[in-house]
TORKOL-4160 file (C-alpha; in steps of 0.2 Angstrom, whole numbers, padded with zeros to 4 digits, m for minus):
166
<pt num="1" X="0088" Y="m0195" Z="0086"/>
<pt num="2" X="0072" Y="m0183" Z="0086"/>
<pt num="3" X="0085" Y="m0169" Z="0090"/>
<pt num="4" X="0095" Y="m0174" Z="0073"/>
<pt num="5" X="0078" Y="m0174" Z="0064"/>
<pt num="6" X="0073" Y="m0157" Z="0069"/>
<pt num="7" X="0090" Y="m0151" Z="0065"/>
<pt num="8" X="0091" Y="m0158" Z="0049"/>
<pt num="9" X="0074" Y="m0152" Z="0045"/>
<pt num="10" X="0079" Y="m0133" Z="0051"/>
<pt num="11" X="0094" Y="m0134" Z="0040"/>
<pt num="12" X="0083" Y="m0141" Z="0025"/>
<pt num="13" X="0071" Y="m0126" Z="0028"/>
<pt num="14" X="0084" Y="m0113" Z="0028"/>
<pt num="15" X="0092" Y="m0119" Z="0014"/>
<pt num="16" X="0075" Y="m0120" Z="0003"/>
<pt num="17" X="0073" Y="m0102" Z="0009"/>
<pt num="18" X="0089" Y="m0095" Z="0006"/>
<pt num="19" X="0084" Y="m0088" Z="m0011"/>
<pt num="20" X="0073" Y="m0075" Z="m0004"/>
<pt num="21" X="0072" Y="m0063" Z="0011"/>
<pt num="22" X="0057" Y="m0066" Z="0021"/>
<pt num="23" X="0051" Y="m0059" Z="0038"/>
<pt num="24" X="0034" Y="m0057" Z="0046"/>
<pt num="25" X="0026" Y="m0064" Z="0029"/>
<pt num="26" X="0036" Y="m0052" Z="0017"/>
<pt num="27" X="0045" Y="m0061" Z="0003"/>
<pt num="28" X="0059" Y="m0051" Z="m0008"/>
<pt num="29" X="0068" Y="m0059" Z="m0020"/>
<pt num="30" X="0088" Y="m0058" Z="m0017"/>
<pt num="31" X="0092" Y="m0050" Z="m0033"/>
<pt num="32" X="0079" Y="m0035" Z="m0029"/>
<pt num="33" X="0090" Y="m0021" Z="m0020"/>
<pt num="34" X="0082" Y="m0005" Z="m0024"/>
<pt num="35" X="0065" Y="0004" Z="m0027"/>
<pt num="36" X="0058" Y="0020" Z="m0031"/>
<pt num="37" X="0041" Y="0028" Z="m0029"/>
<pt num="38" X="0038" Y="0040" Z="m0043"/>
<pt num="39" X="0027" Y="0056" Z="m0037"/>
<pt num="40" X="0009" Y="0051" Z="m0038"/>
<pt num="41" X="m0001" Y="0060" Z="m0051"/>
<pt num="42" X="m0017" Y="0069" Z="m0046"/>
<pt num="43" X="m0033" Y="0063" Z="m0056"/>
<pt num="44" X="m0046" Y="0066" Z="m0042"/>
<pt num="45" X="m0052" Y="0085" Z="m0045"/>
<pt num="46" X="m0060" Y="0086" Z="m0027"/>
<pt num="47" X="m0044" Y="0081" Z="m0019"/>
<pt num="48" X="m0033" Y="0092" Z="m0007"/>
<pt num="49" X="m0019" Y="0099" Z="m0018"/>
<pt num="50" X="m0006" Y="0090" Z="m0006"/>
<pt num="51" X="m0012" Y="0073" Z="m0007"/>
<pt num="52" X="m0005" Y="0065" Z="m0021"/>
<pt num="53" X="0012" Y="0071" Z="m0013"/>
<pt num="54" X="0006" Y="0064" Z="0004"/>
<pt num="55" X="0002" Y="0047" Z="m0003"/>
<pt num="56" X="0019" Y="0047" Z="m0012"/>
<pt num="57" X="0029" Y="0051" Z="0005"/>
<pt num="58" X="0019" Y="0037" Z="0013"/>
<pt num="59" X="0022" Y="0023" Z="0001"/>
<pt num="60" X="0040" Y="0029" Z="0000"/>
<pt num="61" X="0041" Y="0028" Z="0019"/>
<pt num="62" X="0032" Y="0011" Z="0021"/>
<pt num="63" X="0044" Y="0003" Z="0009"/>
<pt num="64" X="0059" Y="0011" Z="0016"/>
<pt num="65" X="0055" Y="0005" Z="0034"/>
<pt num="66" X="0047" Y="m0011" Z="0030"/>
<pt num="67" X="0058" Y="m0019" Z="0017"/>
<pt num="68" X="0076" Y="m0020" Z="0017"/>
<pt num="69" X="0077" Y="m0010" Z="0000"/>
<pt num="70" X="0088" Y="0006" Z="m0005"/>
<pt num="71" X="0079" Y="0019" Z="m0015"/>
<pt num="72" X="0087" Y="0023" Z="m0032"/>
<pt num="73" X="0079" Y="0035" Z="m0044"/>
<pt num="74" X="0092" Y="0031" Z="m0059"/>
<pt num="75" X="0089" Y="0012" Z="m0062"/>
<pt num="76" X="0078" Y="0004" Z="m0048"/>
<pt num="77" X="0074" Y="m0014" Z="m0046"/>
<pt num="78" X="0057" Y="m0009" Z="m0043"/>
<pt num="79" X="0046" Y="0005" Z="m0047"/>
<pt num="80" X="0029" Y="0010" Z="m0040"/>
<pt num="81" X="0020" Y="0022" Z="m0051"/>
<pt num="82" X="0003" Y="0029" Z="m0044"/>
<pt num="83" X="m0011" Y="0039" Z="m0046"/>
<pt num="84" X="m0024" Y="0047" Z="m0035"/>
<pt num="85" X="m0040" Y="0041" Z="m0045"/>
<pt num="86" X="m0053" Y="0046" Z="m0033"/>
<pt num="87" X="m0058" Y="0057" Z="m0017"/>
<pt num="88" X="m0076" Y="0057" Z="m0013"/>
<pt num="89" X="m0089" Y="0059" Z="m0001"/>
<pt num="90" X="m0105" Y="0050" Z="m0002"/>
<pt num="91" X="m0121" Y="0048" Z="0008"/>
<pt num="92" X="m0122" Y="0030" Z="0018"/>
<pt num="93" X="m0136" Y="0023" Z="0029"/>
<pt num="94" X="m0151" Y="0030" Z="0024"/>
<pt num="95" X="m0165" Y="0035" Z="0038"/>
<pt num="96" X="m0183" Y="0035" Z="0037"/>
<pt num="97" X="m0183" Y="0054" Z="0037"/>
<pt num="98" X="m0174" Y="0054" Z="0020"/>
<pt num="99" X="m0158" Y="0060" Z="0028"/>
<pt num="100" X="m0142" Y="0050" Z="0031"/>
<pt num="101" X="m0134" Y="0045" Z="0048"/>
<pt num="102" X="m0118" Y="0043" Z="0039"/>
<pt num="103" X="m0106" Y="0050" Z="0027"/>
<pt num="104" X="m0091" Y="0041" Z="0018"/>
<pt num="105" X="m0075" Y="0049" Z="0011"/>
<pt num="106" X="m0068" Y="0035" Z="m0001"/>
<pt num="107" X="m0049" Y="0038" Z="m0009"/>
<pt num="108" X="m0045" Y="0027" Z="m0023"/>
<pt num="109" X="m0027" Y="0026" Z="m0030"/>
<pt num="110" X="m0021" Y="0015" Z="m0045"/>
<pt num="111" X="m0003" Y="0008" Z="m0045"/>
<pt num="112" X="0009" Y="0001" Z="m0058"/>
<pt num="113" X="0021" Y="m0010" Z="m0050"/>
<pt num="114" X="0036" Y="m0013" Z="m0060"/>
<pt num="115" X="0048" Y="m0027" Z="m0055"/>
<pt num="116" X="0063" Y="m0023" Z="m0067"/>
<pt num="117" X="0072" Y="m0040" Z="m0060"/>
<pt num="118" X="0057" Y="m0052" Z="m0061"/>
<pt num="119" X="0045" Y="m0044" Z="m0075"/>
<pt num="120" X="0032" Y="m0058" Z="m0072"/>
<pt num="121" X="0030" Y="m0050" Z="m0055"/>
<pt num="122" X="0023" Y="m0033" Z="m0063"/>
<pt num="123" X="0006" Y="m0028" Z="m0060"/>
<pt num="124" X="m0007" Y="m0014" Z="m0061"/>
<pt num="125" X="m0021" Y="m0013" Z="m0048"/>
<pt num="126" X="m0033" Y="m0001" Z="m0040"/>
<pt num="127" X="m0033" Y="0002" Z="m0019"/>
<pt num="128" X="m0047" Y="0009" Z="m0011"/>
<pt num="129" X="m0052" Y="0012" Z="0008"/>
<pt num="130" X="m0065" Y="0022" Z="0015"/>
<pt num="131" X="m0070" Y="0032" Z="0032"/>
<pt num="132" X="m0087" Y="0034" Z="0038"/>
<pt num="133" X="m0091" Y="0049" Z="0050"/>
<pt num="134" X="m0109" Y="0056" Z="0055"/>
<pt num="135" X="m0117" Y="0066" Z="0043"/>
<pt num="136" X="m0118" Y="0079" Z="0057"/>
<pt num="137" X="m0099" Y="0083" Z="0056"/>
<pt num="138" X="m0091" Y="0092" Z="0041"/>
<pt num="139" X="m0079" Y="0085" Z="0031"/>
<pt num="140" X="m0066" Y="0098" Z="0037"/>
<pt num="141" X="m0068" Y="0092" Z="0055"/>
<pt num="142" X="m0064" Y="0075" Z="0051"/>
<pt num="143" X="m0053" Y="0077" Z="0035"/>
<pt num="144" X="m0035" Y="0075" Z="0041"/>
<pt num="145" X="m0039" Y="0060" Z="0054"/>
<pt num="146" X="m0050" Y="0051" Z="0039"/>
<pt num="147" X="m0036" Y="0054" Z="0027"/>
<pt num="148" X="m0022" Y="0047" Z="0037"/>
<pt num="149" X="m0032" Y="0032" Z="0043"/>
<pt num="150" X="m0037" Y="0029" Z="0023"/>
<pt num="151" X="m0018" Y="0032" Z="0019"/>
<pt num="152" X="m0013" Y="0019" Z="0031"/>
<pt num="153" X="m0024" Y="0005" Z="0026"/>
<pt num="154" X="m0021" Y="0008" Z="0007"/>
<pt num="155" X="m0001" Y="0009" Z="0010"/>
<pt num="156" X="m0004" Y="m0009" Z="0019"/>
<pt num="157" X="m0015" Y="m0015" Z="0005"/>
<pt num="158" X="m0001" Y="m0009" Z="m0009"/>
<pt num="159" X="0014" Y="m0016" Z="0002"/>
<pt num="160" X="0007" Y="m0034" Z="0005"/>
<pt num="161" X="0002" Y="m0035" Z="m0014"/>
<pt num="162" X="0021" Y="m0030" Z="m0018"/>
<pt num="163" X="0029" Y="m0040" Z="m0006"/>
<pt num="164" X="0020" Y="m0055" Z="0001"/>
<pt num="165" X="0015" Y="m0070" Z="m0005"/>
<pt num="166" X="m0001" Y="m0072" Z="0003"/>
């Protein structure tokens, strides 16, 4: 009798969940099949010149490898329109001798997520993350690793906002 209950419960869950794709918290409507990441605009005057393209590539890679969507530039179901808003180094953790122990690199992006299939799921939001490094180090010595770590986290934030129902 318990086996029959579990079987019926599993069948009910499958039927209720059949209208969307879910895996590891990802929830994408069956009607959504394609996406396109429009090249990020660069509005951050101090950013490295290739950073906007790097962000574009990172988001495209994230969606392509972790969602079941196919890239389509012509009429995508979902569009990501990104802007590199800020690239800034600030001093953190002041010490008694009026110096700082840490510097912080912060990158901020703005994303317009356009869902052409389900317009009520469209949103605009800023995403930001930072990387702290010792003030004894120059930005150029940590920049590549810092940018990669920040981008990885920002892509996770964007992806979760777009494709999870948490």
